C-alpha positions in Angstrom: 0.0 0.0 0.0 1.7 3.1 -1.2 1.2 6.5 0.4 0.4 9.8 -1.2 3.3 11.9 -2.2 3.6 15.2 -0.3 4.7 17.0 -3.4 1.1 17.2 -4.7 0.7 20.9 -5.5 -2.2 22.4 -3.5 -1.9 25.7 -5.3 -1.2 24.9 -9.0 -3.5 21.9 -9.3 -7.0 22.5 -10.7 -9.5 22.9 -7.8 -11.9 20.3 -9.2 -9.2 17.7 -9.3 -8.0 18.5 -5.8 -11.6 18.3 -4.4 -12.3 15.0 -6.1 -9.1 13.5 -4.9 -9.6 14.5 -1.3 -13.4 14.0 -1.2 -13.5 10.4 -2.3 -11.0 9.4 0.3 -12.7 11.4 3.1 -16.2 10.2 2.2 -15.2 6.6 2.2 -13.6 7.0 5.6 -16.6 8.6 7.2 -19.1 6.2 5.5 -17.1 3.2 6.8 -17.1 4.7 10.3 -20.9 5.1 10.1 -21.1 1.4 8.9 -19.2 0.1 11.9 -21.4 2.2 14.3 -24.5 0.6 12.7 -22.9 -2.9 12.9 -22.0 -2.3 16.6 -25.7 -1.3 17.3 -27.0 -4.5 15.5 -24.5 -6.8 17.2 -25.2 -5.5 20.7 -28.9 -5.5 20.1 -28.9 -9.1 18.9 -26.1 -10.4 21.1 -26.7 -8.6 24.4 -30.3 -7.4 24.1 -32.2 -4.2 24.6 -30.5 -3.5 27.9 -27.2 -3.5 26.0 -28.4 -0.9 23.5 -29.6 1.3 26.4 -26.2 1.0 28.1 -24.5 1.9 24.8 -26.5 5.1 24.5 -25.9 6.0 28.1 -22.1 5.8 27.5 -22.3 7.7 24.2 -22.0 11.2 25.6 -18.6 10.2 27.1 -17.4 9.1 23.7 -18.6 12.4 22.1 -16.6 14.3 24.7 -13.4 12.4 23.6 -14.2 13.1 19.9 -15.0 16.7 20.6 -11.6 17.2 22.3 -9.9 15.3 19.4 -11.6 17.4 16.8 -10.7 20.6 18.5 -7.0 19.6 18.5 -7.2 17.9 15.1 -9.2 20.5 13.1 -7.6 23.5 15.0 -4.1 22.1 14.7 -4.5 21.1 11.1 -5.9 24.4 10.0 -3.0 26.3 11.8 -0.4 23.9 10.4 -1.6 24.2 6.8 -1.8 28.0 7.0 1.8 28.1 8.3 2.9 25.7 5.6 1.2 27.8 3.0 3.3 30.7 4.2 6.4 28.6 4.0 6.9 28.4 7.8 7.7 24.7 8.2 9.4 25.1 11.5 6.3 26.9 12.9 4.1 24.1 11.5 6.1 21.4 13.3 5.9 23.3 16.5 2.1 23.4 16.2 2.0 19.7 15.4 4.1 18.9 18.5 1.9 21.2 20.7 -1.2 19.3 19.7 0.4 15.9 20.2 1.6 16.8 23.7 -1.7 18.3 24.8 -3.7 15.3 23.5 -1.5 12.9 25.4 -1.6 14.7 28.7 -5.3 15.5 28.8 -6.5 12.2 27.4 -4.4 10.1 29.8 -5.5 12.2 32.8 -9.2 12.4 32.0 -9.2 8.7 30.9 -7.8 7.6 34.3 -10.4 9.7 36.2 -13.2 8.5 34.0 -12.2 4.9 34.6 -12.0 5.3 38.4 -15.3 7.3 38.7 -17.3 5.4 36.1 -20.2 4.7 38.4 -21.1 8.4 39.3 -20.6 9.2 35.6 -23.0 6.4 34.6 -25.7 7.5 37.0 -25.3 11.1 36.0 -25.7 10.1 32.3 -29.1 8.4 33.1 -28.3 4.8 34.0 -30.4 3.0 36.6 -29.7 -0.1 38.7 -31.1 -2.4 36.0 -28.4 -1.5 33.5 -25.6 -0.2 35.7 -23.6 -3.4 35.3 -23.7 -3.4 31.5 -23.0 0.3 31.5 -20.1 -0.2 33.8 -18.6 -2.9 31.6 -18.7 -0.6 28.6 -17.8 2.7 30.3 -14.8 1.6 32.2 -13.0 0.3 29.1 -14.2 3.2 27.0 -12.9 5.8 29.5 -9.7 3.9 30.2 -8.9 3.9 26.5 -9.5 7.6 26.0 -6.0 8.2 24.7 -6.7 5.6 21.9 -9.9 7.3 20.7 -8.4 10.8 21.0 -5.4 10.0 18.9 -7.4 8.0 16.3 -9.8 10.9 15.8 -7.1 13.6 15.8 -4.3 12.1 13.7 -6.5 11.7 10.6 -6.6 15.5 10.3 -2.8 15.8 10.4 -2.3 13.0 7.9 -4.7 14.6 5.4 -3.1 18.0 5.9 0.3 16.3 5.3 -0.8 15.6 1.7 -1.8 11.9 2.4 -5.6 11.7 2.2 -5.3 8.2 0.7 -3.3 6.9 3.7 -5.8 8.4 6.1 -8.5 6.6 4.2 -6.6 3.3 4.4 -6.1 3.6 8.1 -9.7 4.5 8.8 -11.2 1.7 6.6 -8.8 -0.9 8.0 -9.9 0.0 11.5 -13.6 0.0 10.6 -13.4 -3.4 8.9 -11.4 -4.9 11.8 -14.0 -3.5 14.3 -16.9 -5.2 12.4 -15.0 -8.5 12.3 -13.9 -8.4 15.9 -17.3 -7.2 17.1 -19.0 -10.1 15.6 -16.5 -12.6 17.0 -16.4 -11.4 20.6 -20.2 -11.0 20.9 -21.5 -14.1 19.1 -19.0 -17.0 19.0 -17.1 -15.9 22.1 -20.0 -14.4 24.1 -18.0 -11.6 25.7 -21.0 -9.2 25.6 -20.6 -5.5 26.3 -17.0 -5.8 27.5 -16.2 -7.6 24.3 -17.9 -5.0 22.1 -16.0 -2.1 23.5 -12.7 -4.0 23.6 -13.1 -4.7 19.8 -13.6 -1.0 19.2 -10.5 -0.2 21.3 -8.4 -2.7 19.4 -9.6 -1.6 16.0 -9.2 2.1 16.9 -5.7 1.5 18.2 -4.8 -0.3 14.9 -6.1 2.7 12.9 -4.2 5.1 15.1 -1.0 3.2 14.7 -1.4 3.1 10.9 -2.0 6.9 11.0 1.1 7.4 13.2 3.2 5.3 10.8 2.9 8.0 8.2 5.0 10.4 10.2 7.9 8.0 10.3 8.1 7.8 6.5 10.3 9.9 4.2 7.1 11.3 2.5 6.0 13.0 5.8 6.7 16.7 6.1 5.5 17.1 9.7 8.0 16.2 12.4 8.1 16.6 16.2 9.8 19.8 17.2 9.7 20.4 20.9 11.6 23.6 20.6 8.7 25.0 18.6 6.1 24.4 21.4 4.5 27.7 22.6 1.5 29.2 24.3 0.8 31.3 21.2 0.6 28.1 19.1 -1.6 26.4 21.7 -4.0 29.4 21.5 -4.2 29.2 17.7 -5.0 25.5 17.9 -7.7 25.8 20.5 -9.4 28.8 18.9 -9.3 27.3 15.4 -10.8 24.0 16.6 -13.4 25.5 19.0 -16.2 25.4 16.4 -15.7 21.7 15.7 -15.5 21.0 19.4 -18.8 22.9 20.1 -20.6 21.1 17.2 -19.5 17.7 18.5 -20.2 18.5 22.1 -23.7 19.7 21.2 -24.4 16.2 19.8 -23.4 14.6 23.1 -25.4 17.1 25.1 -28.5 16.4 23.1 -28.1 12.6 23.6 -27.5 13.1 27.3 -30.7 15.2 27.7 -32.7 12.8 25.7 -31.4 9.9 27.8 -32.3 11.6 31.0 -35.8 12.6 29.9 -36.5 9.2 28.3 -35.4 7.3 31.4 -38.0 9.4 33.4 -40.8 8.9 30.8 -40.3 5.3 29.5 -37.3 3.8 31.2 -34.8 1.5 29.6 -37.1 0.6 26.7 -37.5 4.2 25.6 -33.7 4.7 25.7 -33.2 1.5 23.7 -35.5 2.9 20.9 -33.7 6.2 20.9 -30.3 4.4 20.7 -31.3 2.8 17.4 -32.5 6.2 16.0 -29.4 8.2 17.1 -27.0 5.6 15.7 -28.8 5.4 12.4 -28.7 9.2 12.1 -24.9 9.1 12.3 -24.9 7.6 8.8 -26.3 10.7 7.2 -24.0 13.0 9.2 -21.1 11.0 7.7 -21.5 12.6 4.3 -21.3 16.1 5.6 -18.2 15.1 7.6 -16.6 13.9 4.4 -17.2 17.3 2.7 -15.8 19.1 5.8 -12.7 17.0 5.8 -12.2 17.6 2.1 -12.2 21.3 2.0 -10.3 22.1 5.2 -6.7 21.3 4.0 -7.3 22.9 0.6 -8.7 26.2 2.0 -6.2 26.5 4.9 -3.1 25.9 2.7 -4.2 28.4 0.1 -5.2 31.0 2.6 -1.7 30.8 4.1 -0.2 31.2 0.7 -2.3 34.3 0.1 -4.7 33.0 -2.5 
């Protein structure tokens, strides 16, 4: 599997060709992600039951918190990096890249440890009751304890695409999604590991995808390198401010799910949350297309803006 060449000219190449090249790879990545979410929902529904689906939806706001943080660093960092590269400031771009990596590691490891320790108060606060607290705990402890995996998997894709390698980002994403579907089926049905198996399969597949994405930066074709001397508070501010809209958009999804879960538990209990779980996970498929468009235009606009076009 060959990677994209970083010499692909983002300024001279005709915009339609650039858009198609990035869009096909981005769309396939997001659609495959939606497919594995749907498969997870089906596998848990059939293999664990309605209580499993309810527990899955209770834990979902915690996952959206991780992805919101990852998108803030990924989108904000990638935008700042591409802008600096468009200006020819490669050293500055490497400093921004390093800043995002360090912040992601420190925050995700710290919050992941706290989320793993205090999973029960979190579960009750998200709407779980005693009938599903065990299933929710099985899923939530592994989910929170693996926060660093999910953050880096969601964040690194932005950097790989902005380092002129949309095809490699697509390969990593699709590989992780296909592995998740395969492992999810195996651990839930033949092996009977239930909720713990479902989230463990997701962690392993996301970790595989993250490692594939990270591999790009150890190749000769990569232009982004770690540069600890370039880390600065000014760079951190650029990253956070640039990624704030993505963070708010993702957080809003988690807040809506949380509020629906709390209200539905009051009105209809576990069965109502189970029904909502199917609806919310199905809706993710349609959002995938818009995510593909967003991931397509961001590197192109940022680089050209930095170059003054």
